[in-house]
C-alpha positions as CSV (number, residue, x, y, z in Angstrom):
1,X,53.0,102.6,71.9
2,X,56.6,103.8,70.8
3,X,58.5,104.9,73.8
4,X,59.4,108.2,73.5
5,X,62.3,107.9,76.4
6,X,63.7,105.0,74.4
7,X,63.9,106.8,70.8
8,X,65.6,109.8,72.8
9,X,68.4,107.8,74.4
10,X,68.8,106.1,71.1
11,X,69.4,109.3,69.6
12,X,72.0,110.6,72.0
13,X,73.8,107.0,72.4
14,X,74.3,107.4,68.5
15,X,75.7,110.9,69.1
16,X,77.4,109.9,72.0
17,X,79.3,106.7,70.6
18,X,80.6,108.8,67.4
19,X,82.3,110.7,70.5
20,X,83.2,107.4,72.0
21,X,84.7,106.0,69.0
22,X,86.9,109.0,67.8
23,X,88.0,109.3,71.2
24,X,89.3,105.5,72.1
25,X,90.7,105.6,68.3
26,X,92.8,108.8,69.0
27,X,93.7,107.0,72.4
28,X,94.6,103.9,71.3
29,X,96.9,105.6,68.3
30,X,98.5,108.0,71.6
31,X,99.0,105.0,73.2
32,X,101.1,103.3,70.5
33,X,103.3,106.3,70.4
34,X,103.6,107.2,74.2
35,X,103.7,103.6,75.6
36,X,105.8,100.4,74.6
37,X,102.3,99.0,72.8
38,X,103.0,95.8,71.6
39,X,102.3,95.4,67.7
40,X,100.4,92.0,68.5
41,X,98.0,93.6,70.4
42,X,97.8,96.9,68.6
43,X,96.1,95.1,65.3
44,X,93.3,93.3,67.7
45,X,92.4,96.7,69.7
46,X,91.8,98.4,66.4
47,X,90.0,95.7,65.0
48,X,87.5,95.2,68.0
49,X,87.2,98.6,67.9
50,X,85.9,98.5,64.4
51,X,83.6,95.7,65.3
52,X,82.1,97.3,68.3
53,X,81.5,100.4,66.1
54,X,79.9,98.1,63.1
55,X,77.7,96.0,66.2
56,X,76.5,99.7,67.6
57,X,75.2,100.9,64.0
58,X,73.2,97.7,63.9
59,X,71.7,98.1,67.1
60,X,70.8,101.7,67.1
61,X,69.3,101.4,63.7
62,X,67.7,98.1,64.9
63,X,66.2,99.6,68.6
64,X,65.1,102.9,66.5
65,X,62.9,100.8,64.1
66,X,61.6,98.4,66.1
67,X,60.5,101.0,68.6
68,X,59.3,103.4,65.8
69,X,57.1,100.3,64.0
70,X,56.3,99.0,67.5
71,X,57.5,95.5,66.3
72,X,59.2,93.1,69.2
73,X,61.7,91.6,67.0
74,X,64.0,94.0,65.6
75,X,63.9,95.5,69.5
76,X,64.6,92.2,70.7
77,X,67.5,91.7,68.0
78,X,68.7,95.0,69.3
79,X,68.7,93.6,73.0
80,X,70.7,90.7,71.8
81,X,73.3,92.8,70.4
82,X,73.7,94.7,73.1
83,X,75.0,91.9,75.4
84,X,77.8,91.7,72.4
85,X,78.5,95.8,72.5
86,X,78.6,95.3,76.5
87,X,81.1,92.8,76.1
88,X,83.4,94.7,73.9
89,X,82.6,97.7,76.2
90,X,84.1,95.9,78.9
91,X,86.7,94.7,76.9
92,X,88.6,98.0,76.7
93,X,87.4,98.9,80.3
94,X,89.3,96.3,81.5
95,X,91.1,93.6,79.5
96,X,92.6,96.1,76.5
97,X,96.7,96.3,77.1
98,X,96.7,99.9,78.1
99,X,93.9,101.4,80.3
100,X,93.6,105.2,81.0
101,X,91.5,107.1,83.0
102,X,89.7,108.4,80.1
103,X,88.9,105.1,78.9
104,X,87.4,104.5,82.2
105,X,85.0,107.5,82.2
106,X,84.2,106.8,78.6
107,X,83.6,103.0,79.0
108,X,81.7,103.6,82.2
109,X,79.1,106.1,80.5
110,X,78.7,103.9,77.8
111,X,77.6,100.9,79.7
112,X,75.2,102.9,82.0
113,X,73.6,103.9,78.7
114,X,73.5,100.3,77.6
115,X,72.0,99.6,81.0
116,X,69.1,102.5,80.4
117,X,68.2,101.2,77.1
118,X,67.9,97.8,77.7
119,X,65.8,98.2,80.4
120,X,63.5,100.7,78.4
121,X,63.7,98.1,75.5
122,X,62.1,95.5,78.0
123,X,59.5,97.7,78.8
124,X,58.9,98.4,75.4
125,X,58.6,94.7,74.0
126,X,56.5,93.9,77.0
127,X,54.3,96.8,76.3
128,X,54.1,95.9,72.4
129,X,53.5,92.4,73.4
C-alpha cells in the first residue's frame, strides 16, 4: 500500500532541499556583504534557516519511514511538521529582510513540492487506514 509517487517526491525533495539550503545560505551571505543588512536580522535569518534544515531532515525521515512501513503515525507527524516548514518557507519568501527574485523562485518551487507531498501523504494515510 505504500505510495511510490510519494516516495519519489520525498527523495527528489531531499535533493532539492540540499540545493535550496546552500543557495539560501549563499544568498544570505551575499546580501549581508552587498546590502546594508542590519546585524540584528542576520543572526535570526541564519538561525531560522538552520531550524528549517533540522525540520526538513526530520520531516523527510518520518515521511519516508511512514510510507515504507505503511504506518499512519509517522506520516501524520511528517504532515504536521510540513506546516512548520511551510511557515518558514513563507518567511523566506515574504518576511526576510531582503527578498531577491531568486528567493521567490526557490521558495515557490519548495512550496509547490510541499503541497504535492501533503496531498500524497493524505492519500497514503487514507489508504493505510
